SEKETOR-885552 format. One record per residue (C-alpha): residue number from 1; chain; x, y, z. Coordinates in Angstrom, 1 decimal. Example, Ala and Ser with C-alpha at 12.3 -4.5 7.8 and 13.67 -1.06 7.14 Angstrom:
REM SEKETOR-885552
{1; "A"; {12.3; -4.5; 7.8}}
{2; "A"; {13.7; -1.1; 7.1}}
This chain:
REM SEKETOR-885552
{1; "A"; {95.9; 72.7; 58.8}}
{2; "A"; {95.2; 75.1; 61.6}}
{3; "A"; {95.8; 78.6; 60.3}}
{4; "A"; {96.8; 81.6; 62.4}}
{5; "A"; {95.8; 85.1; 61.2}}
{6; "A"; {98.3; 87.8; 60.2}}
{7; "A"; {97.8; 91.5; 60.7}}
{8; "A"; {100.1; 94.4; 60.0}}
{9; "A"; {99.9; 97.9; 61.5}}
{10; "A"; {100.7; 100.0; 58.5}}
{11; "A"; {99.7; 103.4; 60.0}}
{12; "A"; {101.3; 106.3; 58.1}}
{13; "A"; {103.1; 107.6; 61.2}}
{14; "A"; {105.2; 104.5; 61.5}}
{15; "A"; {108.0; 104.1; 58.9}}
{16; "A"; {109.1; 100.8; 60.3}}
{17; "A"; {105.5; 99.5; 60.1}}
{18; "A"; {105.4; 100.6; 56.4}}
{19; "A"; {108.6; 98.7; 55.8}}
{20; "A"; {107.2; 95.6; 57.5}}
{21; "A"; {103.9; 95.7; 55.6}}
{22; "A"; {104.9; 93.9; 52.4}}
{23; "A"; {102.6; 93.8; 49.4}}
{24; "A"; {101.8; 90.1; 49.6}}
{25; "A"; {102.0; 88.1; 52.8}}
{26; "A"; {100.6; 84.5; 52.9}}
{27; "A"; {101.5; 81.2; 54.4}}
{28; "A"; {104.2; 79.0; 52.8}}
{29; "A"; {103.7; 75.3; 52.6}}
{30; "A"; {106.8; 73.3; 53.3}}
{31; "A"; {106.0; 70.0; 51.5}}
{32; "A"; {107.6; 67.1; 53.3}}
{33; "A"; {104.5; 64.8; 52.9}}
{34; "A"; {101.3; 64.8; 50.9}}
{35; "A"; {97.9; 63.2; 51.3}}
{36; "A"; {95.6; 63.4; 48.4}}
{37; "A"; {92.8; 60.8; 48.0}}
{38; "A"; {92.2; 59.7; 44.4}}
{39; "A"; {95.4; 61.1; 43.1}}
{40; "A"; {98.5; 59.4; 41.7}}
{41; "A"; {101.3; 60.9; 43.7}}
{42; "A"; {105.0; 60.5; 43.3}}
{43; "A"; {108.4; 62.0; 44.3}}
{44; "A"; {111.3; 62.4; 41.9}}
{45; "A"; {114.8; 63.0; 43.0}}
{46; "A"; {116.8; 64.4; 40.1}}
{47; "A"; {120.5; 65.2; 40.0}}
{48; "A"; {121.4; 67.6; 37.2}}
{49; "A"; {124.7; 69.2; 36.1}}
{50; "A"; {125.1; 72.7; 37.6}}
{51; "A"; {124.8; 74.8; 34.5}}
{52; "A"; {122.3; 77.4; 33.3}}
{53; "A"; {119.2; 75.8; 31.7}}
{54; "A"; {119.5; 72.4; 33.4}}
{55; "A"; {116.4; 72.8; 35.6}}
{56; "A"; {114.3; 74.1; 32.7}}
{57; "A"; {115.2; 71.0; 30.6}}
{58; "A"; {113.8; 68.9; 33.4}}
{59; "A"; {110.6; 70.9; 33.8}}
{60; "A"; {110.1; 71.0; 30.0}}
{61; "A"; {109.9; 67.2; 29.9}}
{62; "A"; {107.5; 67.2; 32.9}}
{63; "A"; {105.4; 69.8; 31.3}}
{64; "A"; {105.1; 68.1; 28.0}}
{65; "A"; {103.9; 65.0; 29.8}}
{66; "A"; {101.1; 67.0; 31.4}}
{67; "A"; {102.4; 66.1; 34.9}}
{68; "A"; {101.4; 68.5; 37.6}}
{69; "A"; {104.3; 69.7; 39.7}}
{70; "A"; {103.1; 70.2; 43.3}}
{71; "A"; {106.4; 71.4; 44.6}}
{72; "A"; {110.0; 71.6; 43.3}}
{73; "A"; {113.0; 72.5; 45.5}}
{74; "A"; {116.7; 72.4; 45.3}}
{75; "A"; {117.9; 70.3; 48.2}}
{76; "A"; {121.5; 71.4; 48.2}}
{77; "A"; {121.4; 75.2; 47.6}}
{78; "A"; {124.8; 76.8; 47.7}}
{79; "A"; {126.4; 80.1; 46.7}}
{80; "A"; {129.5; 78.1; 45.8}}
{81; "A"; {129.2; 76.4; 42.4}}
{82; "A"; {128.7; 72.6; 43.0}}
{83; "A"; {129.1; 70.0; 40.3}}
{84; "A"; {125.5; 68.7; 40.8}}
{85; "A"; {122.2; 70.3; 41.7}}
{86; "A"; {119.8; 68.0; 43.5}}
{87; "A"; {116.1; 68.5; 42.8}}
{88; "A"; {113.2; 67.1; 44.9}}
{89; "A"; {110.0; 67.2; 43.0}}
{90; "A"; {106.5; 66.2; 44.3}}
{91; "A"; {104.3; 65.3; 41.3}}
{92; "A"; {100.8; 64.3; 40.5}}
{93; "A"; {100.5; 62.0; 37.4}}
{94; "A"; {96.7; 61.4; 37.7}}
{95; "A"; {95.9; 63.3; 34.4}}
{96; "A"; {99.3; 62.9; 32.8}}
{97; "A"; {100.3; 61.3; 29.5}}
{98; "A"; {103.0; 59.3; 31.3}}
{99; "A"; {103.0; 57.3; 34.5}}
{100; "A"; {105.8; 57.8; 37.1}}
{101; "A"; {108.0; 55.0; 35.6}}
{102; "A"; {107.7; 56.4; 32.0}}
{103; "A"; {108.4; 59.9; 33.2}}
{104; "A"; {111.5; 58.7; 35.1}}
{105; "A"; {112.8; 57.0; 31.9}}
{106; "A"; {112.4; 60.2; 29.9}}
{107; "A"; {114.1; 62.3; 32.5}}
{108; "A"; {117.1; 59.9; 32.5}}
{109; "A"; {117.6; 60.6; 28.7}}
{110; "A"; {118.2; 64.3; 29.2}}
{111; "A"; {121.8; 65.2; 28.6}}
{112; "A"; {122.2; 67.2; 31.8}}
{113; "A"; {120.6; 64.7; 34.1}}
{114; "A"; {123.0; 62.5; 36.0}}
{115; "A"; {120.6; 60.5; 38.2}}
{116; "A"; {116.9; 60.0; 38.7}}
{117; "A"; {115.2; 58.2; 41.6}}
{118; "A"; {111.5; 57.8; 42.0}}
{119; "A"; {109.5; 57.2; 45.1}}
{120; "A"; {105.9; 55.9; 45.2}}
{121; "A"; {103.3; 56.4; 47.9}}
{122; "A"; {104.2; 54.4; 51.1}}
{123; "A"; {100.5; 54.3; 52.1}}
{124; "A"; {97.3; 54.7; 50.0}}
{125; "A"; {97.2; 58.3; 48.8}}
{126; "A"; {100.0; 59.2; 51.2}}
{127; "A"; {103.6; 59.9; 50.3}}
{128; "A"; {106.5; 61.3; 52.4}}
{129; "A"; {110.0; 62.2; 51.5}}
{130; "A"; {112.3; 60.1; 53.7}}
{131; "A"; {115.4; 60.4; 51.6}}
{132; "A"; {116.5; 63.8; 52.8}}
{133; "A"; {117.2; 63.9; 56.5}}
{134; "A"; {117.8; 65.8; 58.7}}
{135; "A"; {116.1; 69.1; 57.8}}
{136; "A"; {118.5; 72.1; 57.8}}
{137; "A"; {118.4; 75.8; 57.4}}
{138; "A"; {121.5; 77.9; 56.9}}
{139; "A"; {123.5; 74.8; 57.6}}
{140; "A"; {121.9; 74.1; 61.0}}
{141; "A"; {119.6; 71.3; 61.8}}
{142; "A"; {116.0; 72.2; 62.7}}
{143; "A"; {112.9; 70.1; 63.4}}
{144; "A"; {109.4; 70.9; 62.2}}
{145; "A"; {106.7; 70.8; 64.9}}
{146; "A"; {103.1; 71.2; 63.6}}
{147; "A"; {100.8; 73.5; 65.5}}
{148; "A"; {98.9; 70.7; 67.4}}
{149; "A"; {102.2; 69.5; 68.8}}
{150; "A"; {103.3; 73.0; 69.9}}
{151; "A"; {99.9; 73.6; 71.4}}
{152; "A"; {100.1; 70.3; 73.4}}
{153; "A"; {103.7; 71.1; 74.6}}
{154; "A"; {102.8; 74.6; 75.9}}
{155; "A"; {99.4; 73.7; 77.3}}
{156; "A"; {100.7; 70.6; 79.1}}
{157; "A"; {103.4; 72.6; 80.9}}
{158; "A"; {101.0; 75.3; 81.9}}
{159; "A"; {98.3; 72.9; 83.2}}
{160; "A"; {100.5; 70.3; 84.9}}
{161; "A"; {102.8; 72.8; 86.7}}
{162; "A"; {100.5; 75.8; 87.0}}
{163; "A"; {102.2; 79.1; 87.8}}
{164; "A"; {105.6; 77.3; 88.0}}
{165; "A"; {105.1; 76.2; 84.4}}
{166; "A"; {104.5; 79.7; 83.3}}
{167; "A"; {107.7; 80.8; 85.0}}
{168; "A"; {109.5; 77.8; 83.5}}
{169; "A"; {108.4; 78.8; 80.0}}
{170; "A"; {109.7; 82.3; 80.5}}
{171; "A"; {113.0; 81.2; 81.8}}
{172; "A"; {113.4; 78.7; 78.9}}
{173; "A"; {112.6; 81.6; 76.6}}
{174; "A"; {115.3; 83.7; 78.2}}
{175; "A"; {117.9; 81.0; 77.6}}
{176; "A"; {116.7; 80.6; 74.0}}
{177; "A"; {117.0; 84.3; 73.4}}
{178; "A"; {120.6; 84.5; 74.7}}
{179; "A"; {121.6; 81.5; 72.7}}
{180; "A"; {119.9; 82.9; 69.6}}
{181; "A"; {121.8; 86.2; 69.9}}
{182; "A"; {125.1; 84.3; 70.3}}
{183; "A"; {124.4; 82.1; 67.3}}
{184; "A"; {123.6; 85.1; 65.1}}
{185; "A"; {126.9; 86.7; 66.2}}
{186; "A"; {128.7; 83.7; 65.1}}
{187; "A"; {126.8; 82.9; 61.9}}
{188; "A"; {126.4; 86.4; 60.6}}
{189; "A"; {129.6; 87.9; 62.0}}
{190; "A"; {130.4; 89.9; 58.8}}
{191; "A"; {127.1; 91.9; 59.0}}
{192; "A"; {125.8; 91.5; 62.6}}
{193; "A"; {127.4; 94.6; 64.1}}
{194; "A"; {124.6; 97.2; 64.2}}
{195; "A"; {122.2; 94.8; 62.5}}
{196; "A"; {121.5; 92.3; 65.2}}
{197; "A"; {117.9; 93.6; 65.8}}
{198; "A"; {117.1; 93.6; 62.1}}
{199; "A"; {118.4; 90.1; 61.7}}
{200; "A"; {116.1; 89.1; 64.6}}
{201; "A"; {113.1; 90.6; 62.8}}
{202; "A"; {113.9; 88.9; 59.5}}
{203; "A"; {114.8; 85.5; 61.0}}
{204; "A"; {111.7; 85.5; 63.2}}
{205; "A"; {109.5; 85.7; 60.1}}
{206; "A"; {111.6; 83.2; 58.1}}
{207; "A"; {111.4; 80.7; 60.9}}
{208; "A"; {107.7; 81.1; 61.5}}
{209; "A"; {107.9; 82.4; 65.0}}
{210; "A"; {106.2; 85.7; 64.4}}
{211; "A"; {106.5; 88.8; 62.2}}
{212; "A"; {108.4; 91.0; 64.5}}
{213; "A"; {108.5; 94.8; 64.4}}
{214; "A"; {110.9; 96.6; 66.7}}
{215; "A"; {109.2; 99.9; 67.3}}
{216; "A"; {112.1; 101.4; 69.2}}
{217; "A"; {115.3; 100.3; 70.8}}
{218; "A"; {117.1; 103.0; 72.9}}
{219; "A"; {120.7; 102.0; 73.5}}
{220; "A"; {121.2; 104.9; 76.0}}
{221; "A"; {118.2; 104.2; 78.2}}
{222; "A"; {118.3; 100.5; 77.4}}
{223; "A"; {114.6; 100.2; 76.6}}
{224; "A"; {112.8; 98.7; 73.7}}
{225; "A"; {109.3; 98.1; 72.4}}
{226; "A"; {108.6; 95.1; 70.1}}
{227; "A"; {105.4; 94.1; 68.3}}
{228; "A"; {104.8; 90.5; 67.2}}
{229; "A"; {102.2; 89.8; 64.6}}
{230; "A"; {100.7; 86.3; 64.4}}
{231; "A"; {102.9; 84.8; 67.2}}
{232; "A"; {102.4; 81.0; 67.2}}
{233; "A"; {102.5; 80.9; 71.0}}
{234; "A"; {99.7; 83.5; 71.5}}
{235; "A"; {97.8; 81.8; 68.7}}
{236; "A"; {97.4; 79.0; 71.2}}
{237; "A"; {96.2; 81.4; 73.9}}
{238; "A"; {93.6; 82.8; 71.6}}
{239; "A"; {92.0; 79.4; 71.5}}
{240; "A"; {92.4; 78.5; 75.2}}
{241; "A"; {92.5; 81.6; 77.5}}
{242; "A"; {90.7; 84.3; 75.5}}
{243; "A"; {90.8; 87.7; 77.2}}
{244; "A"; {94.2; 87.3; 78.8}}
{245; "A"; {97.8; 88.0; 77.8}}
{246; "A"; {99.5; 84.7; 77.1}}
{247; "A"; {103.1; 85.0; 75.9}}
{248; "A"; {105.7; 83.4; 78.2}}
{249; "A"; {108.2; 81.6; 75.9}}
{250; "A"; {108.2; 84.5; 73.5}}
{251; "A"; {108.4; 87.1; 76.3}}
{252; "A"; {111.4; 85.3; 77.7}}
{253; "A"; {113.0; 85.0; 74.2}}
{254; "A"; {112.8; 88.8; 73.9}}
{255; "A"; {114.2; 89.4; 77.4}}
{256; "A"; {117.1; 87.0; 76.7}}
{257; "A"; {117.9; 88.5; 73.2}}
{258; "A"; {117.9; 92.1; 74.4}}
{259; "A"; {119.9; 91.1; 77.5}}
{260; "A"; {122.7; 90.2; 75.1}}
{261; "A"; {122.0; 93.3; 72.8}}
{262; "A"; {122.1; 95.8; 75.7}}
{263; "A"; {124.7; 93.8; 77.7}}
{264; "A"; {122.7; 94.1; 80.8}}
{265; "A"; {119.9; 92.0; 82.4}}
{266; "A"; {116.6; 92.8; 80.8}}
{267; "A"; {112.9; 91.8; 81.4}}
{268; "A"; {110.0; 91.8; 78.9}}
{269; "A"; {106.4; 92.6; 79.8}}
{270; "A"; {103.5; 91.9; 77.4}}
{271; "A"; {101.2; 94.9; 77.2}}
{272; "A"; {99.0; 93.8; 74.3}}
{273; "A"; {98.2; 90.3; 73.2}}
{274; "A"; {96.0; 88.7; 70.5}}
{275; "A"; {94.8; 86.3; 73.1}}
{276; "A"; {93.3; 89.3; 74.9}}
{277; "A"; {91.6; 90.5; 71.8}}
{278; "A"; {94.3; 92.9; 70.5}}
{279; "A"; {95.4; 92.8; 66.8}}
{280; "A"; {99.0; 92.2; 67.7}}
{281; "A"; {101.2; 91.4; 70.7}}
{282; "A"; {103.4; 94.2; 72.1}}
{283; "A"; {106.2; 93.9; 74.6}}
{284; "A"; {108.0; 96.5; 76.7}}
{285; "A"; {111.6; 95.6; 77.4}}
{286; "A"; {113.4; 97.3; 80.3}}
{287; "A"; {116.3; 96.8; 82.6}}
{288; "A"; {115.7; 94.3; 85.4}}
{289; "A"; {115.5; 95.7; 88.8}}
{290; "A"; {118.5; 95.1; 91.0}}
{291; "A"; {118.0; 93.0; 94.1}}
């Protein structure tokens, strides 16, 4: 895994920076596949009745068998009470008292368990969950692109098309920013009024784009300053064009989002960038000049 570093400006003069600097910030592993040489891996799909204590009954059986749970997730989370909760559990039975088949049999005997399906490695020491597809967040489909794929995508456009590729990335970002604003207006319509910028900050972090901090947003003058900590796009630039500002897609994204927010055409200029040696990226957003 190629890691990007995260930094937070928690200077005492900045209340928003203080709010953004959480006590513990670390990467989150989204387990869709595992590769572990020498380990006995498995996946369990367990459907349980939706009642208090159901999940603990499942984990108690797994614990008593000395099975290591690598990751457990609820695949059908819902505020509404559903009849069945579906659990996806990645396990390692290497040092366990039971093998995967025996563990499956014991889980089936639990009174709250309705169905258990086990999946063994498809390749030596490699297992991937293929039963839950497509991936979704907040009811919308999303695709996971690992860092090498994102890097190849951005670098290829920049190298093959040159300066036109840089412009294309910015314009694509603009379109993305406008569509993002519109989707938030629809999806979070009960709370979005007055909170669209905060939603942008929160969702940016939750989706892994960057940890955004809106330093200021002046509705009267229609200006804004935004910091981005650990932007995936500028993480690419730090490895390829050290010493120069790099953001284009993200810069366009901010321009498009604030165009919708201020209801006038906006542009975004990157004044600081981790690719240039700064500890964070900073963008100044102003009204576009009229032709």
